[in-house]
C-alpha positions in Angstrom: 68.8 -36.7 -2.2 66.7 -38.6 -4.6 66.7 -37.8 -8.3 63.7 -39.1 -10.1 63.6 -39.9 -13.8 61.6 -36.8 -14.7 64.1 -34.6 -12.7 67.0 -36.1 -14.5 65.3 -35.5 -17.9 64.6 -31.9 -17.0 68.2 -31.4 -15.9 69.5 -32.9 -19.1 67.1 -30.8 -21.2 68.2 -27.6 -19.4 71.9 -28.3 -19.8 71.4 -29.1 -23.5 69.4 -26.0 -24.1 71.9 -23.7 -22.3 74.8 -25.3 -24.2 73.1 -24.8 -27.5 72.3 -21.1 -26.7 75.9 -20.5 -25.6 77.2 -22.1 -28.7 75.2 -19.9 -31.0 75.8 -16.7 -29.0 79.5 -17.3 -29.0 79.6 -17.6 -32.8 77.8 -14.3 -33.5 80.4 -11.8 -34.7 79.8 -8.1 -34.5 82.1 -6.8 -37.2 82.1 -3.0 -37.0 84.5 -2.9 -40.0 82.1 -4.4 -42.5 81.6 -3.1 -46.1 77.9 -2.7 -45.3 78.6 -0.4 -42.3 81.0 1.6 -44.4 78.5 2.0 -47.2 75.9 3.3 -44.8 78.4 5.7 -43.2 79.5 7.0 -46.6 75.9 7.5 -47.8 74.9 9.2 -44.6 78.0 11.4 -44.7 77.0 12.8 -48.1 73.5 13.4 -46.8 74.7 15.3 -43.8 77.1 17.4 -45.9 74.2 18.3 -48.3 71.7 19.1 -45.5 74.2 21.3 -43.7 74.8 23.2 -47.0 78.5 22.3 -47.1 78.4 20.8 -50.6 76.6 23.9 -51.9 79.0 26.2 -50.2 81.9 24.4 -51.8 80.5 25.1 -55.2 78.8 28.5 -54.7 81.6 30.4 -52.7 84.5 27.9 -53.0 84.6 27.2 -49.3 85.8 23.6 -49.0 87.0 23.9 -45.3 83.8 22.4 -43.9 84.2 19.4 -46.2 87.8 19.0 -45.2 87.0 19.3 -41.5 84.3 16.7 -41.8 86.6 14.2 -43.4 89.3 14.8 -40.9 87.2 14.8 -37.7 84.1 12.6 -38.4 85.5 9.1 -38.2 89.1 8.5 -37.1 89.2 4.9 -38.4 87.9 5.8 -41.9 89.7 7.5 -44.8 87.6 9.4 -47.3 87.9 11.5 -50.4 85.2 13.8 -51.8 85.0 14.8 -55.4 82.5 17.4 -56.7 81.5 17.3 -60.4 79.4 19.2 -62.8 76.6 17.5 -64.6 78.8 17.0 -67.6 81.4 15.2 -65.4 84.0 17.9 -65.1 85.9 17.6 -61.8 85.5 20.9 -59.8 87.3 20.0 -56.5 88.8 17.1 -54.7 89.1 16.9 -50.9 90.9 14.0 -49.2 92.0 13.0 -45.8 95.7 13.5 -45.0 97.9 10.5 -44.2 95.6 8.0 -45.8 96.9 5.6 -48.4 94.3 4.8 -51.1 92.6 1.4 -50.9 92.2 -1.0 -53.7 88.5 -1.6 -52.7 86.9 1.7 -51.6 83.2 2.1 -51.0 81.8 4.7 -53.4 78.7 6.7 -52.8 77.2 9.4 -55.0 74.7 12.2 -54.3 73.2 14.7 -56.7 72.5 18.2 -55.2 71.3 21.6 -56.5 72.9 24.9 -56.0 71.0 28.2 -56.4 67.7 26.4 -57.3 68.9 25.6 -60.8 72.4 24.3 -61.1 72.8 20.5 -60.7 76.0 19.0 -59.4 77.0 15.7 -57.9 79.3 14.6 -55.2 81.2 11.3 -55.1 82.6 10.1 -51.8 85.1 7.2 -51.6 85.7 5.7 -48.2 87.9 2.9 -46.9 89.1 1.7 -43.5 92.4 3.0 -42.4 95.1 0.3 -42.2 
């Protein structure tokens, strides 16, 4: 077997390129528990609850069961708490997940919604990863 100079150069270049690619790929970390992911989940959760009418039902008829079920069942690794407020800032209801200790750095999302085409309320959802 005869290795010419250009064949050795091609082999060396290929080994270097593969090594560099493996180095960079091995350093990529896919952190599912990042604050950015939690922020997206929290914002999306409030959007889902509004679009399904669960936020409005909690105000209009006092049915908070769908909110509690969503918090308990949606994400097993995430603790959440939902507060519903009037425009003037009066707390109307608080729903939180059972067996979750409060975090010192929760992610907070807010969403304004309308009930009966005229009454404005807002929801605040705090979320944190379960320890």
